[in-house]
C-alpha positions as CSV (number, residue, x, y, z in Angstrom):
1,M,-18.5,13.4,-72.5
2,P,-17.5,10.5,-70.7
3,E,-18.1,7.9,-72.4
4,E,-18.2,5.5,-69.2
5,I,-21.0,7.5,-68.0
6,I,-23.5,6.1,-65.9
7,F,-27.3,7.8,-64.8
8,R,-28.9,5.3,-62.2
9,P,-31.3,5.5,-59.1
10,M,-29.7,5.9,-55.5
11,Q,-29.4,2.7,-53.8
12,E,-28.9,2.9,-50.0
13,G,-25.3,2.3,-49.9
14,D,-24.3,5.3,-51.9
15,Q,-26.4,7.6,-49.3
16,G,-23.0,8.5,-47.7
17,T,-21.8,9.9,-51.0
18,V,-24.8,11.7,-52.0
19,A,-25.2,13.6,-48.4
20,D,-21.8,14.6,-48.8
21,M,-22.4,16.2,-51.9
22,M,-25.5,17.5,-50.6
23,K,-23.5,19.4,-48.2
24,A,-20.8,20.5,-50.4
25,L,-23.6,21.7,-53.3
26,Y,-24.8,24.1,-49.5
27,Q,-21.4,24.9,-49.0
28,A,-20.3,26.0,-53.0
29,L,-23.7,28.4,-52.6
30,N,-22.3,30.0,-49.4
31,T,-24.9,29.2,-47.2
32,P,-24.8,29.3,-43.7
33,E,-23.0,25.7,-42.2
34,D,-26.7,24.8,-40.6
35,Y,-28.3,25.4,-43.1
36,M,-28.3,21.3,-44.5
37,T,-28.1,19.7,-41.9
38,D,-27.2,15.5,-41.4
39,E,-31.2,15.7,-40.7
40,K,-32.8,17.2,-43.4
41,I,-31.0,14.8,-45.5
42,A,-32.0,12.3,-43.8
43,R,-35.2,13.0,-44.1
44,T,-34.8,13.5,-47.7
45,F,-33.6,9.6,-47.9
46,Q,-36.9,9.0,-45.8
47,Q,-39.4,10.4,-48.0
48,L,-37.9,8.3,-51.0
49,L,-39.1,5.8,-49.5
50,V,-42.7,7.5,-48.8
51,Q,-43.3,8.8,-52.4
52,P,-41.2,6.3,-55.1
53,E,-43.2,7.8,-58.0
54,D,-42.8,11.3,-56.7
55,L,-39.5,12.1,-55.5
56,K,-36.1,10.3,-56.8
57,I,-32.3,11.1,-56.5
58,D,-30.1,10.0,-59.5
59,V,-26.3,9.3,-59.4
60,F,-23.9,9.9,-61.9
61,E,-21.4,7.1,-62.1
62,I,-17.7,7.0,-63.7
63,N,-16.0,3.8,-63.7
64,Q,-17.7,2.7,-60.6
65,K,-17.3,6.3,-58.9
66,I,-20.2,8.4,-57.7
67,V,-19.2,12.0,-59.5
68,G,-22.2,13.5,-58.9
69,Y,-26.2,13.6,-58.2
70,A,-30.0,15.1,-59.1
71,L,-32.5,15.9,-57.0
72,L,-35.9,15.4,-58.2
73,F,-39.8,15.6,-57.6
74,K,-43.1,16.0,-59.7
75,F,-45.7,17.5,-59.6
76,W,-48.9,18.9,-61.6
77,Y,-48.7,22.0,-63.6
78,N,-51.9,23.4,-64.5
79,E,-50.6,26.1,-66.7
80,F,-49.2,23.1,-69.1
81,G,-51.6,20.5,-68.5
82,G,-49.5,17.7,-67.0
83,M,-46.8,16.3,-64.5
84,V,-43.8,18.4,-64.3
85,W,-40.3,17.2,-63.0
86,N,-38.7,20.1,-61.2
87,I,-34.8,19.0,-60.8
88,D,-34.5,20.7,-57.1
89,E,-30.9,19.7,-57.3
90,L,-27.7,18.9,-59.2
91,Y,-24.4,18.9,-58.9
92,V,-21.3,17.6,-60.0
93,H,-18.2,17.1,-58.3
94,P,-16.0,20.0,-59.2
95,D,-13.2,17.5,-61.2
96,F,-15.6,16.8,-63.4
97,Q,-17.8,19.1,-64.1
98,S,-17.4,21.2,-67.8
99,K,-17.5,17.6,-68.9
100,G,-21.0,17.3,-70.5
101,I,-22.4,15.5,-67.5
102,V,-25.0,17.9,-66.8
103,S,-26.2,17.6,-70.8
104,A,-26.1,14.4,-71.3
105,Y,-28.2,14.0,-68.1
106,V,-30.9,16.5,-69.4
107,T,-31.1,15.0,-72.3
108,Q,-31.6,11.2,-71.0
109,L,-34.0,12.7,-68.5
110,S,-36.0,14.7,-71.6
111,K,-36.5,11.1,-73.3
112,N,-36.8,9.3,-69.9
113,T,-39.7,11.3,-68.6
114,A,-43.3,9.9,-70.3
115,S,-44.6,10.9,-67.2
116,G,-43.9,14.7,-67.5
117,V,-44.8,17.4,-69.7
118,A,-41.6,19.5,-69.0
119,L,-38.9,20.0,-66.5
120,S,-37.9,23.0,-64.6
121,L,-35.2,24.3,-62.7
122,E,-34.3,27.2,-60.5
123,V,-30.6,28.9,-60.4
124,L,-28.6,31.4,-58.6
125,P,-28.7,34.5,-61.1
126,R,-25.6,35.2,-60.1
127,N,-24.3,31.2,-61.0
128,K,-23.4,32.6,-64.3
129,R,-22.2,29.7,-65.8
130,A,-24.8,27.4,-64.8
131,Y,-27.4,29.7,-65.7
132,A,-26.2,29.9,-69.4
133,L,-25.9,25.9,-70.1
134,Y,-29.3,26.0,-68.6
135,K,-30.5,27.9,-71.2
136,R,-28.6,26.7,-74.1
137,L,-30.0,23.4,-73.2
138,G,-33.4,24.6,-73.5
139,F,-34.4,26.2,-71.0
140,T,-36.9,29.1,-70.3
141,E,-37.3,32.0,-67.8
142,K,-41.4,32.3,-66.7
143,E,-42.2,35.3,-66.0
144,T,-43.2,34.8,-62.5
145,V,-40.6,34.6,-59.2
146,T,-41.3,31.8,-56.8
147,L,-41.9,33.5,-53.3
148,Y,-42.3,30.6,-50.4
149,R,-43.1,31.1,-46.9
150,L,-41.8,28.6,-44.1
151,L,-44.3,26.8,-42.0
152,E,-43.5,26.4,-38.2
């Protein structure tokens, strides 16, 4: 892992770079072009101001350049008896992948989330490299499947 990696909360001046990375993440997942829109991203940034205790974006910085980000939200999980930090989005620019950045971030996050009892995330089964990494980092599968229904 690069020694000069810094994990820090996103600042207002980082929003353009993070927005571009959010779009890149969804392009890499082969979603339709209009799946992740500027409007959705702007609403996420606005919500960060409304719920700073429960929603956050961390950026990954090397030599003052943002090379990745994580979007996290916190929720109560009755089965675990406490708050869970869900890693909703996790992206590292392709030029910086496989350099230990995600491992270092998850390790730091595990140590610095006193308000939580667990970390959770979702991964597409076809993303075998990410799936293997998360398993190595100690994430395990639950027997349940997540279903959702969009509200109109």
